[in-house]
C-alpha positions in Angstrom: -33.2 -49.1 -25.2 -30.5 -46.4 -25.5 -27.7 -47.2 -27.9 -24.2 -47.0 -26.6 -22.2 -46.6 -29.9 -21.4 -42.9 -29.7 -18.8 -41.0 -31.6 -15.8 -40.4 -29.2 -15.2 -36.8 -30.1 -18.8 -35.9 -29.6 -18.8 -37.5 -26.1 -15.6 -35.9 -25.1 -16.8 -32.5 -26.3 -20.0 -32.9 -24.4 -18.1 -33.7 -21.2 -15.7 -30.8 -21.8 -18.6 -28.3 -22.3 -20.2 -29.5 -19.1 -16.9 -29.1 -17.2 -16.4 -25.7 -18.8 -19.7 -24.4 -17.6 -19.1 -25.7 -14.1 -15.6 -24.4 -13.7 -16.3 -20.9 -14.9 -19.2 -20.6 -12.5 -17.4 -21.6 -9.3 -17.4 -25.4 -9.1 -14.6 -27.2 -7.2 -12.0 -29.1 -9.3 -13.0 -32.6 -8.0 -16.7 -31.9 -8.8 -15.8 -30.9 -12.4 -13.7 -34.0 -12.9 -16.3 -36.3 -11.4 -19.1 -34.8 -13.6 -17.0 -35.2 -16.8 -16.1 -38.8 -15.9 -19.7 -39.6 -15.2 -20.8 -38.4 -18.6 -18.0 -40.2 -20.6 -18.4 -43.4 -18.7 -22.1 -43.6 -19.4 -21.6 -43.1 -23.1 -19.1 -45.9 -23.2 -15.9 -43.9 -23.3 -13.4 -45.4 -20.9 -10.2 -43.9 -22.4 -11.1 -40.3 -21.6 -8.5 -38.3 -19.5 -9.1 -34.9 -17.9 -6.7 -32.5 -16.3 -8.6 -29.7 -14.7 -7.0 -26.5 -13.4 -8.5 -23.4 -11.8 -8.8 -21.7 -15.2 -8.5 -24.5 -17.8 -9.3 -28.0 -18.9 -7.1 -30.4 -20.9 -8.9 -33.4 -22.3 -7.8 -36.4 -24.3 -9.5 -39.5 -25.5 -7.6 -42.4 -27.2 -5.6 -41.2 -30.2 -8.4 -39.3 -31.9 -9.3 -36.5 -29.5 -7.5 -33.8 -27.6 -8.5 -30.4 -26.5 -7.2 -27.5 -24.4 -9.6 -24.8 -23.2 -8.8 -21.6 -21.2 -11.7 -20.9 -18.8 -11.6 -17.5 -17.0 -13.7 -17.3 -13.8 -16.7 -15.2 -14.5 -18.3 -15.2 -11.1 -20.3 -17.7 -9.2 -23.6 -18.6 -10.8 -24.1 -21.7 -8.7 -27.5 -22.4 -10.3 -25.6 -23.4 -13.5 -23.4 -25.7 -11.5 -26.5 -27.3 -10.0 -28.2 -27.8 -13.4 -25.1 -29.4 -15.0 -24.7 -31.7 -12.0 -28.3 -32.7 -12.3 -28.0 -33.3 -16.0 -24.9 -35.5 -15.5 -26.9 -37.7 -13.1 -29.8 -38.0 -15.5 -27.3 -39.0 -18.2 -25.8 -41.6 -15.8 -29.3 -43.1 -15.1 -30.0 -43.4 -18.9 -32.6 -40.7 -19.0 -30.9 -38.4 -21.5 -29.5 -39.1 -25.0 -26.4 -37.4 -26.3 -28.2 -34.9 -28.6 -30.7 -34.0 -25.9 -27.8 -33.5 -23.4 -26.1 -31.1 -25.8 -29.3 -29.2 -26.2 -29.7 -29.1 -22.4 -26.2 -27.8 -22.0 -26.7 -25.0 -24.5 -29.8 -24.0 -22.5 -27.8 -24.0 -19.2 -25.0 -22.0 -20.8 -27.6 -19.4 -21.9 -29.1 -19.0 -18.5 -29.1 -15.3 -17.5 -27.8 -14.1 -14.1 -30.3 -12.8 -11.5 -32.0 -9.5 -12.4 -30.1 -6.4 -11.5 -32.5 -5.3 -8.8 -32.6 -8.8 -7.2 -28.8 -8.8 -6.9 -28.8 -5.3 -5.5 -31.5 -6.1 -3.0 -29.6 -9.3 -1.9 -26.5 -7.2 -1.4 -28.3 -4.7 0.8 -30.0 -7.4 2.9 -26.7 -9.3 3.3 -24.9 -6.1 4.4 -27.5 -5.3 7.0 -27.6 -8.8 8.3 -23.9 -9.1 8.7 -23.8 -5.8 10.5 -26.3 -7.2 13.0 -24.2 -10.3 13.4 -21.1 -8.2 14.3 -23.1 -6.3 16.9 -24.4 -3.3 15.0 -27.4 -1.4 16.3 -30.7 -1.2 14.3 -29.5 2.2 12.9 -26.1 0.7 12.0 -27.8 -2.1 10.2 -30.1 0.2 8.3 -27.0 2.3 7.2 -25.2 -0.8 6.1 -28.2 -2.0 4.2 -28.4 1.3 2.3 -24.6 1.4 1.6 -24.8 -2.3 0.5 -27.5 -1.4 -2.1 -25.5 1.5 -3.4 -22.2 -0.4 -3.4 -23.5 -3.3 -5.5 -25.3 -1.1 -7.9 -21.9 0.6 -8.5 -20.1 -2.8 -8.7 -22.5 -4.1 -11.4 -22.2 -0.9 -13.4 -18.4 -0.9 -13.2 -18.2 -4.6 -14.1 -20.1 -3.9 -17.3 -17.6 -1.1 -18.1 -14.8 -3.7 -18.2 -12.8 -2.5 -15.1 -10.3 -5.0 -13.6 -11.1 -6.9 -10.4 -8.4 -5.0 -8.6 -9.8 -1.5 -9.5 -13.4 -2.6 -8.9 -12.7 -3.8 -5.3 -10.5 -0.9 -4.4 -13.1 1.6 -5.7 -16.0 -0.4 -4.1 -14.5 -0.6 -0.7 -13.4 3.1 -0.8 -17.0 4.2 -1.7 -18.5 2.0 0.9 -16.2 3.2 3.7 -16.7 6.9 2.7 -20.5 6.5 2.7 -20.5 4.8 6.1 -18.3 7.6 7.6 -20.7 10.2 6.0 -23.7 8.5 7.6 -22.0 8.3 10.9 -21.2 12.0 10.9 -24.8 12.8 10.0 -25.9 10.8 13.1 -27.3 8.0 11.0 -25.5 5.2 12.8 -23.6 4.6 16.1 -20.6 2.4 15.3 -18.8 3.1 12.0 -16.7 -0.1 12.3 -19.8 -2.3 12.3 -21.3 -0.3 9.5 -18.2 -0.7 7.3 -17.8 -4.4 8.0 -21.4 -5.0 7.0 -21.3 -2.9 3.9 -18.2 -4.5 2.4 -19.4 -8.0 2.8 -20.7 -8.2 -0.8 -17.2 -7.7 -2.1 -15.8 -10.7 -0.1 -14.7 -13.5 -2.5 -16.3 -16.3 -0.4 -16.6 -18.9 -3.2 -13.0 -18.7 -4.5 -11.6 -18.7 -1.0 -13.7 -21.7 0.1 -13.0 -23.6 -3.1 -9.3 -22.9 -2.8 -9.3 -24.5 0.7 -11.3 -27.5 -0.6 -9.0 -28.0 -3.6 -6.0 -28.0 -1.3 -7.7 -30.5 0.9 -8.3 -32.7 -2.1 -4.6 -32.4 -3.1 -5.3 -30.2 -6.1 -2.4 -28.0 -5.0 -2.0 -25.9 -8.2 -5.7 -25.0 -8.5 -6.1 -24.5 -4.7 -3.1 -22.2 -4.5 -4.2 -20.2 -7.5 -7.7 -19.7 -6.1 -6.4 -18.8 -2.7 -4.0 -16.2 -4.1 -6.8 -14.7 -6.2 -9.0 -14.4 -3.1 -6.2 -13.0 -1.0 -5.5 -10.3 -3.7 -9.2 -9.3 -3.4 -8.9 -9.2 0.4 -5.9 -6.9 0.0 -7.7 -4.6 -2.4 -10.7 -4.3 -0.1 -8.4 -3.5 2.9 -6.4 -1.0 0.8 -9.6 0.8 -0.2 -10.8 1.0 3.4 -7.3 2.2 4.6 -7.1 4.8 1.8 -10.4 6.3 2.8 -9.4 6.7 6.4 -6.0 8.2 5.4 -7.7 10.8 3.2 -10.3 11.4 5.8 
């Protein structure tokens, strides 16, 4: 039978680490709070309090534990969110001791992102598919697929160089638009509008935008507003890159 007499700081730190992994990888605020409460409740800590923002977690437990962590959004690795959520449910059902849970969390944190080529191929296929959804011809879709491949290879290379999100999105949308225009002028495509729409899809911040709306719906107004503003800034940068290319052209 699993013992319930756990050290409060250890339990609170475990819950904070779980919330940290989820938040930095695109989880909603309510899901982070629910997971942290599930973990502490199972290990017998009823005095834990959590205040989760879009880029930070404040935790306190009784009079012996308090912690503040700044958590920048690194990009959506939803497989980590899924694994932490699964672990929390195993903890709740009594299948995982505290030390084992800490080891599991360390393994989840160390999970590597998808391989470079897999991400690039997914970007290309997504670009071609969205071009088709918006009414592009087979040749338009093929052009968007090609541009999507090149665009995401560039984005991944730039991200490793430490460029800001604003610069990355402006440069990415500029390059995608310029390539689509070049393909169109070479006769490789029939509708440049559909080609451009499809090719810039990999830059769209779908997860922050969706989570911002969900957080607002759940009355997490600060986090929801922050995420929506972040997504809107990215939308503006993409639009600026496309417009700049047409102005120069």
